[in-house]
N, C-alpha and C positions, 0 to 999 in steps of 0.2 A: 160734663163737672169732670176733675180729676178726685183720685183717695188723697189721704193723708200718708198712705203705705205705698202709693206709688212713688221711686226715685227717692225716700228719704232717704237714702244712704248718701244725698248729693246733698253738699254743704254749701249754702249762700254766699255766694261771690270767689267760692273756689271752681278753679279746673278740675274736675274727674271722671276719665275715660272720655276723654275729648270736649266734654262741653264745662258749659258755662252757667250755674243757676243762679236767678235774683227771685226775690222774693218781695212782694211788698203789701200791704192791707191795702182794704179798701171798704167803705161802708156797704154794711148787703145792700140797703137799697140803691143802689148804684149797679151792683152785679150786671141786670136785665139789659138797660142798655148799655154797656158795657160791650158783652158778648152778642147784641144784634138780635134782629128777629132772625130764628133759625140758624145762629149761632154768622152771623152775615160778616158782621164785624168785626169779630175776632178770627175768621174764616181768610179774613182780606190781611189783619194787621198779621200774622203768622204769614201769610204768604208776601206782604211787605217784607216784612223780617229777618225771613227764615229763621224763625225763631217757632218752638211749641209752645201755647199759653194755657194754660194748665187753671183751672179755679178751683181749688182744694174745697171738700166740707169741713163745715163748720161745726160744732154745737148750737143745738137750735138756740139759746139761750144768748149767744155770740152777734153782735152786733155788726161785727166787719170777715173780712172773707182773705182768704188769700191766695194771689195772684202770685200763679209760677210763671216766669218769665227763662225758660232752656232754650241754652242756642246751643248749637251743635257744631263745632268750631273745624270739622272735618268736612262743612256742608249741611244742606238741610234733607240728607237721608232720602232727597230725589236726584241726588247727583252731581243738584247744583250749585253752585257757590256762593257762601254766602257773604253779601253785599256788605251787609251792618257789622259794625263791632257790637260784643254785648252790649255794650254802654248804648249807643246808638237806638237799641230795639227794646230792650228798660226805658229809654227818654220817649221811644214813640207810643210803650204802651203804659206812658205816665201823661204822655199829651192827651190821648185817649181819655183817661179819666178826670183827666181839667177841663175836657170840652165834653162831659157829661154832664161835669158842677155844674156850668156854663149853662148849659141847656135848663137843669133847674130851677136855674135863678131865672125860668122866663124870656131866654131868648135876651137878656141883658147882657150878658157875658159876665166874668170875673169882675171886672172893674177894678174899685180903690179896694177890696176882698182881701184877705191873709188866708193863702189857700197852704196846704200841712203835705206831705208826702211822709208814709211812713216806712223803711223798709225795716225788712229782717233779715237778721245778721245772727253768725253764733256768736256768742258770748269769747269776748276776748280781741275778734276782729274792730272792735269800735273802738280799742284804744288808736288805731290806725288812722280816725278823722282827729281823734282828739288829739294826739301827736305829745312830745314830751312838754311837760308844762302849758299842754294847751294854743300849744305855737301855728297847727296847724289850723283846729278850730275858729283860733282867731283871725289867721287869713283868710279863712272861706266865708268866714264875717264881715271884712272887710273890703274882699275883693267884691262878693257877688251881693249881700246887704242882708243874706239870711239867716237866720235863728237855724242852729245849732244842737239837740239834745238826742244823747243817749237816756234811754228809759229802761232799765229793770228790773221794774218791782210793777208788778198791779195789772200784766201784761193780758193781753185778749185772751179766752178760754184758747184761739185758734190756731196760739202760739204752741213752740213745743218748751219745755223747758229750759233748754240749751238757749231760747232765742233771748236777741237783744232788740231792743227796735234805737235806729237811728234814724228820728223824725226832722223834717226837711222844712222850715217853714220861712214862704216867700211871702212879701209881700210885693203885690203887683201895682198897686198906685201911678196906674194910667201907662203902663209899660208892658209889654206881653206879656203874658205868662211862660210862654215857650222860650220866649230869651232869658229870663230869672230859672226857669227849672234846667234848659240845657245848662247853662253856666256851671249853676252849684252841683247839680247831679254829676257833666264830666268830670269836674275837680272833685269830690270825693271820691267818683270809685277810681279815679288815676291812683290817688292812696293807698288806696283798698287794694287793689289789682296789684 
């Protein structure tokens, strides 16, 4: 597990020192399954994506944890080229969270449920998703069927004072959760990038 002070100078969605850092919220009850026994799942995700994945410590009373996905644009640090883009690495992490959620529902999958992902961004960056007059977020809604909200008050205790949350709500309705999540996230991440 990481700490909130490690790499705290990195800005979500920004390139800094050849790295891109994404932060997303995950319910604390899912973190164990996300990490896997002895860290096996998180290690496999890191191997697949070339990203470092860190779970930040959170206050005891906070029901959510911050997952940081750190992608080195110059390779994975072991001399290997990274085959996935930073956005694709984030999508793999999100897919794992969806898989954990599906497993929690007694193996019935996520079916016709509503699934949301909450990305942490620095205040002001969310404007790129909203766009002038709300045009960008309206296009995302039309193209994907997802609902996008920007939250900046009553945030969980694990967030920083400068954070806002971009919440992506996905209506699964018998379609693959990976299809909706990929389409929506790629669109958002290209807007912010």
